[in-house]
N, C-alpha and C positions, 0 to 999 in steps of 0.2 A: 102222362105227363103229370107233376104236383108240380102245383103252382104255390112256393113254399111259403109265401107271406099270405096268404090265405084257410093255413092252417092253423089249428087249435092243438098244436104241441104242445107237453111238458110243460103248464101249468100250473105251477102250485099254487096252494091256497097262500094268498096277501097277507092274509091276517095270522099263519102260522109265523111267518117269520118273528111278529116280534116275541108268541108265545115259546118259539121254541131253540131260537137264537137270539146273538146280539143285532142289533135293529140294524138294515141296510146303511142307513148313514156312517155308521161305524167303520164302513169299508170303502163305500162309493162317494162320502159328498168330501171327503177330504180333498186339497188342492195341491196341483206341485207346479212350482215356476218354471219348469223347463219342461220343454215340448216331449212328447212321445217318441219321437225318433232320436232327439237328442241325447236321453237320459238310456236308451236303449243301445246306441252308438258309444256313449261311455261307460255301461255295464258290459257290455261284449269285453270291448274292448281291455276294461280291467281285468275282468274272470280267464279271459284269453291269457293274458299275460300270466296271472297266479297261477292257470291250471297246466302251460306247457313246463314248467320245470316240478311241479307237483303231482300232477296227475300223471299213471300211466295206466295203460289198458290193463284189463284185466286179465286178457289172455297171453300176455307177456308173463303174466305170475302164476297164473291156475291151471293155462292150458284149453284155455275157456275159449271157444271161437270167438265169441262177441263179445265188444263192448260194452263194461257196465258206468253206470256213475256211482263207482265205487269209492270213496266215500260219496265223493264229489262230482256232478257234471265236468265235463270236457269242456270248451267251448273252442271252436275251431270256425275256417271260410266258408260259408254255403258252396262257392265253389269248389271248393275240395270234397263234395259231398252230393254235387249233382245237381245245385241252386244256385237260382240268379239274385247276387244281393240286391240288386235294382228290384226285382221282381217280387222278393220277400221285403222290401222297403213298401210296395205299392201295399203287399195284403197286411204290413201295419198300417198304412196309411187309413183302409176300411174299416180294421177295428177300431183304430182313432176316432175316428166318426162314427162308429157305431156305442160310443161312450165303453167300451172298455178300459179296466184294468190295468191286465196285463196280457202280453200274448209270448207263449210261448215254441219256437218249434226247433224238432229235434230230427236228424235223421243218423240212424244205425249208432243207439246211443249214446250222439254228439249233441251238445245245442249248436247251432247253425244259424239262433236269431232271439233274439229274447227282445222285447219293447213292455215300460211299465208307464203307467197314467194314474195321476188322481192321488197321486200319493204312497204310492205301490212299490213294493223295492222285491227283489228274488226271495226271499223269507217272509213276506207278507202274508199271511192268510187270509182268504177270504171267508166272510163268519158264515155264508149259508151258500154250498154249490147246487142248491137243490135237485133233481132229479141225476144227479151226477152221484150220490151217492144212493141210489138204487145198486150202480156197477158192481160198488164197494161190498153193498150187503151182499150180491151174488156171491162175491171170492169167498165172504166167508162164511156164507153154505157149504160151500165146495168146499174149504177145509173142513168144516166140521164132519162133513162127509167121507172124504179121504181118512178122518182120524176114526173112524167108526160110530159118530155119537149121532146120526141124524139117516136116518133113510125119507126121502125124498118122496118113492113112492108109496109110502105109510100115510096114511091118515095127521094130518095135523095134529100134535099134540097140543090138543086146547081143549082143557076140557067139559065147557060151556056149548061146544057143535055137536059132541056124544051125542047118540040117537036123534037125532035131530036132521035137517035137511043139509046142514054144513058138514053131517060127520063125513062124509067120503069125500072133502077137499083134501088133496093131499097139499105137501110142500113144492112139488112139482108142479103142481096149478098156482100154486100161489108167486109162484114167482116166474111164470110164461103165463098171467093175466088172464087166465080163462078159468080160474075157481068159479065165477056165476054167483060172487058175494056181493049181497047189496050196493046198487053206486049211484050216485044223483049227480049231475054237478053242485047241487047245495051242500050237499053231504060232502064228498071231497074235496073239495076245494074252498069252502066256506066255515062250516061246521068241525070237520076233524082237526084243522090246526089251533083253533082255539079251545080245546079240549084242556085241563090238570092232564087228563091220565087218557094219550091217545090210543095207549092200545088197550084198554079195557072201551073204550069208546068202540072202536075199529071192532074187536070180538062180537059185542054187542050188538051190531047191525044184523040184518037178517040176510036170506038167501033168495036171490032175483030169479039166477036161472039155475037149471040143473048143468051138475060138474062139469064141464068137459064142451060148452056147448055153444059157447058165447065168449068174444075175447073183448075185454075193456080194460082201459087202462084206468088201473083201482089201487088210487092212494091207499087207502084204509085196508084193503086186504094184504100190500104191501107190510103195514105195520103191522100188523098180524104175527107177522115174522119175528119181530121183538118177543112172544112168549116164546113161539116153535124152537128158536134157538135160544133164550135162556134156559127154557126146560130142557131140551136135550144140553148141553153144554154147562149145566149147573154154574154159571158164573154171570156177569156180568156184560153184557154184550160189546158195549166199549171200552171195556178194559181188554179181552179178549182180542176186541180187533186191531188193539193198541199192539199186543204180544204178539197172535199170528201174522199181522199182515203189515199195520206200518214201520213196528219197529226193525223185521226183517232189510226192508228197501228204505231205510231212511227217509219215512216218512214225518212229517210233526204235525201230521193232520189228526183231528178231533172229531168225534161223533157228536152230533147236537142229540137231546134230551127236552122231553117234555117238559113242563112245568113239576109234577111231580118225579120228574128226573128219570124217565126211562126213557132207556135209547132210541132213537127216531132211527127207522127203516129204509124208511120212504122219499128223505129229503135231510137237512140238518148237517150233514158233514161240511167242517173248515179245514181249508187246508190251501193250500199257493199255486198256480201255475206249475213251480218246478216240481212240486209236491205230485201232480196230479199228471206230470208229464212222466216223474216215475214209472205210476198204478199202469199209464198207456202200458209202456216202454215194458213191463210185467209181460203184461198181454201180447203186447208183441211174440215176447218168447217163450210166450206156453205156457207162462206160469213163473217162469226160469229166471233164476237172480245169479251173482256171480257165484264165483266159485260151486257153481253146481247145484247151487240149493234151491230146493222145489217149492217157492212158499203157496200155489196155488195148484194145484193137481193138472194135469197136463190135459189129462181125459174129457176133467170140468171148464179150460177153458175150451177146450175147440167144440163144446157142446154148447156151453155160453153165448158161443160165436155163432150157433147154428140156428136155423129156423125150430121153434121149442113145440110149435102149434101147425098145422095146416092151415090154419084158421089167420094165422098171421104170419106169414112168413119174413116178414123184417122186421121179429122177435125174438131175441133167443131168450135165454136166462137172465133179463133185467137187462141186456145191450142191447142196441138199434144196428141192425143188418142192414145193410142194400142188395139184397138180393133179388131176382127178379122174381114176380106172381102175386099174387093176391096181398094185397097191405092192408091193415086197419092202423088208424092215426089215434089218442088218444082225445077225447069226447069233450071239450072244449070251446063253447059247450054243445054243439053238432056234431054230429058222427060223421067221419071223413073216409072214404076206404076209395078203393081201386086197384088197378089191374098195373104190375110193370114194377120199374125199382124208385122206391121215394128221393134218390139222388139218380136222374137218370143219366144224369155226365160225368158220373165220381164209380170205380172199379166196383165191380159185385162182389171182392174180398174188403171193402170197407166196412169197419164196423165202427161205431161211436157210442159213447157216454152223453148224453145229454140232459142240461136242465133247462126252467124256465129262465129266460132273459138273454137267452143264447151261450150260456156255460157248458160247454164243451171239451171233451178230449174226441179226438179224431184219431183212426189208428189205421195207415193206408199200407198191410204189408205187401204190396205189389214194386213199393218204393222205398221198405221202410221206414218209415216216416210218421214220428206223431207228433201232432201238436195241438195247445191245450189255450183256450182265450177264455178269461172269466171277467164277467163286469159286475156292475151294481143293475138294482132295478132299473127298469126302461119300459114304459108302455107302449114308446114308441115303437117297438118291437118283441110285446111279452112274451110272445113263445119261444123265440129264438132261432125260430126258421131260414128267418131270410137272413140273418146273419152269416148260419151257417153255408149258405148256398154260396153267397156272396162270399167272403174265407177260402172256401171249396175252390173259386174260379178262380179267383186270387193264387190260391197256391197252385194250382195245376198250370197256369202261365208259369210258374215261379220256376218249374223243373224245366233243368238243359235238356237239349238235343241231345 
């Protein structure tokens, strides 16, 4: 059994916030005169009214069997989708108590509840969703592979590593976090985020362990993917993200950049709760969007949400899993590992993108639900693990028998 409040999950460099993206107080310190519940009620009522006449199911237009937010989300009553309004209100109250900026709950492609605080609205982007960005980077890797522009089994395209101990590191190792690249709490959580060129800093680090023999949540190793993808695609990774991923599913998100302008792959994406719900729903549908458009290859999605290494069954290709077996959590600063499930009360099929301070995209295929919570820097729950556990318990209680 995991005690989520004692674990060092997903803590990103605090100093990175200042160098890579606008400061958190730009998105988290604004105030609202409305209570979160009142704001949510008015937002849901307005959106539902607008959506009733304007939005129709994509299935009625294209023969697709699923509903998509194409172009906009439909908002419907929770009870029409197997959920309790009172139960979701309890979930929202928990989110508000943890200093959340927003909470969006969707079921089968329809929003059934959304709440906003701290001046946030449905189209407000949070300046940094922290390690949720890794799951977006994973999707970009998969698209590049599908286009024949990247081979994850080949040595990573980093000239500085060739002929040295890191010469055997593959892209698969990088996205599985078993590259063995140099890691320490100081380097990964304090030094990396304040470098003007974070990619070069990460590339210039050494090799700690033989390739493929040790699992470590390694932000610097993942930042080297900026070089790998940039070389393979021969284009700016931020531009590629917009063209290949964000635009096709109508996300207004942007990738973060370091001081020298290099796209960040381990953190830094700016996005709204509704944007990230789109991304989670894309993965719920196996990478397929409205009209049968395969945005992310189905095979890549399936592999990404499967254990990528026996060293840690709870980690796929930069997605967290709830599969039973031996799990390892990020060392922040102490290494924590065990056996079982990281969320024992949740379905084994559940998978999630998780960032510091409780940035969450939670996908539950058993209920066809996707829910997203974003919030500002909150050192009372720096890892976000407590927020995840509390919100999951509340969401489970909101499901109708």
